[in-house]
C-alpha positions in Angstrom: 2.9 -3.5 -17.9 1.0 -0.3 -17.8 2.2 2.9 -16.3 0.6 6.0 -14.8 1.9 9.4 -13.5 2.6 9.6 -9.8 1.4 13.0 -8.6 3.5 15.9 -10.0 6.8 14.0 -9.6 7.2 13.5 -13.3 7.5 9.7 -12.7 5.4 7.1 -14.5 5.1 4.1 -12.3 3.8 0.5 -12.9 0.1 0.2 -12.3 0.8 -3.0 -10.3 3.8 -2.3 -8.1 5.3 -4.1 -5.1 4.5 -3.7 -1.5 7.3 -4.8 0.7 5.6 -5.3 4.1 5.4 -9.1 3.7 9.1 -9.5 3.0 9.9 -7.5 6.1 7.8 -9.4 8.6 4.5 -9.8 10.5 3.2 -12.0 7.7 4.5 -15.3 9.0 7.9 -16.9 8.1 9.8 -15.3 5.2 13.0 -16.3 3.6 15.3 -13.6 2.3 16.4 -15.7 -0.7 12.7 -16.1 -1.7 12.2 -12.4 -1.1 15.1 -11.5 -3.4 13.7 -13.8 -6.0 10.3 -12.0 -5.8 12.0 -8.6 -6.1 14.0 -9.7 -9.1 10.9 -11.2 -10.8 9.0 -7.9 -10.2 11.7 -6.0 -12.0 11.8 -8.5 -14.8 8.1 -8.0 -15.4 8.2 -4.2 -15.6 7.6 -3.2 -12.0 9.5 0.0 -11.3 8.0 1.1 -7.9 8.6 -0.6 -4.5 6.9 0.5 -1.3 8.6 -0.1 2.1 8.7 1.3 5.6 11.4 1.6 8.3 9.4 -0.7 10.6 9.0 -3.6 8.1 11.2 -6.1 9.8 13.0 -3.2 11.6 14.6 -2.1 8.3 14.8 -5.6 6.8 12.7 -4.8 3.7 14.6 -1.5 3.1 17.9 -3.4 3.2 16.6 -6.0 0.7 15.7 -3.2 -1.6 19.2 -1.8 -1.3 20.5 -5.2 -2.2 18.2 -5.2 -5.3 19.7 -1.8 -6.3 23.2 -3.3 -6.1 22.3 -6.3 -8.1 20.4 -4.7 -10.9 21.1 -1.9 -13.3 17.5 -0.9 -14.2 16.3 2.3 -12.6 13.4 2.0 -10.2 11.8 4.1 -7.4 11.7 3.2 -3.7 9.2 4.7 -1.3 9.5 4.2 2.4 7.7 5.5 5.5 8.5 7.1 8.8 6.8 7.6 12.1 5.8 4.2 13.4 9.1 3.8 15.3 7.7 6.2 17.8 6.8 4.6 21.2 4.4 5.8 22.2 3.1 6.6 18.8 1.9 10.1 19.5 1.5 13.3 17.4 4.1 15.2 19.5 6.7 12.7 18.3 6.4 13.9 14.8 8.9 16.7 15.3 12.0 17.8 13.5 14.5 15.8 15.6 12.6 12.5 15.3 11.7 12.8 11.6 15.3 13.7 10.7 16.6 10.7 12.6 14.2 8.4 11.0 15.1 9.7 7.5 18.8 9.3 8.3 18.3 5.7 9.4 16.4 4.9 6.2 19.1 6.5 4.1 21.6 4.1 5.6 19.3 1.1 5.2 18.5 2.0 1.6 22.2 2.9 0.9 21.2 6.1 -0.9 21.8 9.8 -0.6 18.1 10.7 -1.1 14.9 8.9 -0.5 12.7 8.9 -3.6 9.4 9.2 -1.7 9.0 9.4 2.0 5.5 8.9 3.5 4.3 9.7 7.0 3.3 6.3 8.2 -0.4 6.5 9.3 0.2 9.1 12.0 -2.4 10.1 14.5 -5.1 12.3 12.9 -3.9 15.3 14.8 -0.6 15.3 12.8 -2.5 16.3 9.7 -3.5 19.5 11.4 0.1 20.4 12.3 1.6 22.5 9.4 5.0 22.4 11.1 5.3 18.7 10.4 4.9 19.3 6.7 7.4 22.2 7.0 10.0 19.8 8.3 9.4 17.6 5.2 9.8 20.6 2.9 13.1 21.3 4.6 14.3 17.8 4.1 13.5 18.1 0.4 15.4 21.3 0.3 18.3 19.6 2.1 18.4 16.9 -0.6 17.5 14.1 1.9 14.1 13.5 0.1 13.1 13.9 -3.5 9.4 13.9 -2.7 7.0 13.2 0.2 3.5 11.9 0.7 1.3 10.4 3.3 0.0 7.0 4.3 -3.4 7.3 6.0 -6.1 5.2 7.7 -9.0 7.5 7.1 -10.4 9.4 4.2 -10.7 12.5 6.5 -6.9 12.4 7.0 -6.2 12.2 3.3 -8.5 15.1 2.5 -6.6 17.2 5.1 -3.2 16.1 3.9 -3.7 17.1 0.3 -4.2 20.7 1.4 -0.4 20.8 1.9 1.2 21.7 -1.5 4.2 19.4 -1.1 2.1 16.2 -0.7 2.6 14.2 -3.9 0.8 11.0 -3.0 -1.7 9.4 -0.7 -1.4 5.8 0.3 -4.8 4.4 1.4 -6.5 1.1 1.7 -8.7 0.7 -1.4 -10.0 -2.6 -2.5 -13.2 -4.5 -3.2 -13.9 -4.4 0.6 -12.9 -0.8 1.1 -14.6 1.4 -1.5 -15.2 4.7 0.3 -12.1 6.5 -1.1 -13.7 6.6 -4.5 -16.7 8.7 -3.3 -15.0 12.0 -2.7 -11.2 11.6 -2.1 -10.3 10.5 -5.6 -12.1 13.5 -7.2 -10.0 15.8 -5.0 -6.7 14.1 -5.6 -7.2 14.3 -9.3 -8.0 18.0 -9.1 -4.8 18.6 -7.1 -2.5 16.3 -9.1 -1.9 13.9 -6.2 -1.2 10.2 -6.8 -3.0 7.4 -5.1 -1.2 4.2 -3.9 -3.8 1.5 -3.2 -2.4 -0.6 -0.3 -3.7 -4.0 0.9 -5.3 -4.4 -2.5 -6.0 -8.1 -1.8 -7.3 -7.5 1.7 -4.5 -9.4 3.6 -4.9 -12.3 1.1 -8.7 -12.6 1.5 -9.2 -11.5 -2.1 -6.8 -14.2 -3.3 -9.7 -16.6 -3.0 -7.4 -19.1 -1.5 -8.5 -18.9 2.2 -11.2 -20.8 4.0 -12.7 -21.1 7.4 -9.9 -23.7 8.2 -7.1 -21.3 7.3 -4.5 -20.8 10.0 -1.8 -18.2 10.5 1.4 -18.1 12.4 1.5 -16.4 15.8 3.7 -13.6 14.3 1.3 -13.0 11.4 -0.8 -9.9 11.9 -3.7 -11.9 10.4 -3.6 -13.9 13.6 -2.8 -11.2 16.3 -4.4 -8.1 14.9 -7.9 -9.1 13.9 -9.4 -6.9 16.6 -6.8 -4.2 16.3 -4.6 -5.3 19.2 -1.3 -4.1 17.7 -2.3 -1.4 15.2 -5.4 -0.2 13.4 -7.9 -3.0 12.8 -8.5 -1.8 9.3 -5.0 -3.0 8.3 -6.0 -6.6 8.8 -8.6 -8.1 6.3 -9.6 -4.4 5.7 -11.3 -4.3 9.1 -13.8 -6.9 7.9 -14.8 -9.9 10.0 -12.9 -12.9 8.5 -15.9 -15.1 8.1 -18.0 -12.3 6.5 -15.1 -11.7 4.1 -15.1 -15.4 3.2 -18.8 -15.2 2.4 -18.2 -12.2 0.2 -15.4 -13.9 -1.7 -17.6 -16.9 -2.3 -20.2 -14.6 -3.8 -17.5 -13.1 -6.1 -16.1 -16.4 -7.4 -18.7 -16.6 -10.2 -17.7 -13.2 -11.5 -14.0 -14.0 -12.1 -13.4 -13.8 -15.9 -12.3 -17.0 -17.6 -8.5 -17.5 -17.4 -8.1 -15.1 -14.5 -7.5 -15.7 -10.8 -9.6 -14.0 -8.1 -6.5 -11.9 -7.1 -6.1 -10.7 -10.7 -9.8 -9.7 -10.9 -9.4 -7.8 -7.6 -6.3 -6.0 -8.8 -7.9 -5.2 -12.2 -10.9 -3.8 -10.4 -8.6 -1.2 -8.7 -7.0 -0.3 -12.0 -10.5 0.5 -13.4 -10.4 3.8 -11.5 -8.3 6.3 -13.3 -7.6 8.2 -10.1 -5.5 5.3 -8.8 -1.8 5.4 -9.8 -1.0 1.9 -8.7 -1.8 -1.0 -6.4 1.0 -2.4 -4.2 0.3 -6.0 -3.5 2.9 -7.9 -1.5 4.7 -11.1 -2.6 7.0 -13.4 -0.8 7.7 -15.5 -3.8 8.4 -15.0 -7.5 5.3 -16.9 -8.6 3.0 -14.7 -6.4 4.5 -11.6 -8.0 4.0 -13.0 -11.5 0.4 -13.7 -10.8 -0.2 -10.2 -9.4 1.7 -8.4 -12.1 -0.3 -10.1 -14.9 -3.4 -8.2 -13.8 -1.9 -5.0 -15.2 -2.4 -6.1 -18.8 -5.8 -7.7 -18.5 -8.8 -6.3 -20.4 -11.2 -4.0 -18.5 -13.9 -5.6 -16.4 -17.4 -5.3 -17.9 -20.0 -3.0 -16.7 -22.1 -5.9 -15.5 -19.2 -7.3 -13.5 -18.4 -3.9 -11.9 -22.1 -3.6 -10.9 -22.2 -7.1 -9.5 -19.1 -6.4 -7.4 -20.6 -3.2 -6.2 -23.7 -5.0 -5.1 -21.6 -7.6 -3.1 -19.8 -4.8 -1.4 -23.1 -3.1 -0.5 -24.4 -6.4 1.0 -21.4 -7.7 2.9 -18.8 -5.0 3.6 -20.3 -1.6 3.4 -22.5 -1.9 6.6 -19.4 -2.9 8.6 -16.5 -0.8 7.3 -17.7 2.1 5.1 -18.2 4.8 7.8 -15.2 3.7 10.0 -12.4 4.6 7.6 
């Protein structure tokens, strides 16, 4: 496993870490025994950073991480998120009372006295122009409820605004072979300010695993079934906002570029790691074997210049016209 600094926290975290959305819900059926097996395997393989949210299974993934903490002695970091419990999800809801209540609930779920890293959970764009929200987070750090805080965003614009606040240690953003815009300007700015990047949905909801086809089906409670057009939350969270069939065509074009002995998913994760501005990717995993396949990408050799250029050309052909300017 390789490790990189996370912002100015002083932490060095695994370059392939663990995203806990899938073990919480909205990715089809999930079994807690399998989920715990996946979490344990991640720790066994050197993962020391786990990303959750209070709405993943209504706290389910947070409670699983608390269980992992009880069952293992190795130290690891847990990030969670707050804000999406608001209904309606409006900027005015990001106030002191609500944020404090969300934090207190996550503290209980995680069975801890202080949250390692709290992230605003893709709030409305207006929130990033509300200094008082970040003042509340500063106060929660002072009160010992949070060790650090960051943001999870949908758009590059939101990230650029967020990093103007000195307390922001990390930006979580979709960055993968189908969503390459963050590398154009944002990463340069985060490096200058010492802000970490957490690359979420690194496998584009599984599209970049290379295991899907036009015949693939998804359960009714799987966001890959119900959110393709953005019916439940931002469309960009499902298949990176890319039309499913277009994504399949792009993956097919990439198949011939996968280095010998690697999986498509490993190439996709290694591609993310090629950018030094990225602290880590956070692929999900419901089972131990999925985690092992993902984590192996951390120690693979760099992709060649020719492969990187070919992947850039595929992005320009298939994905860029559809997603680049939207997020």
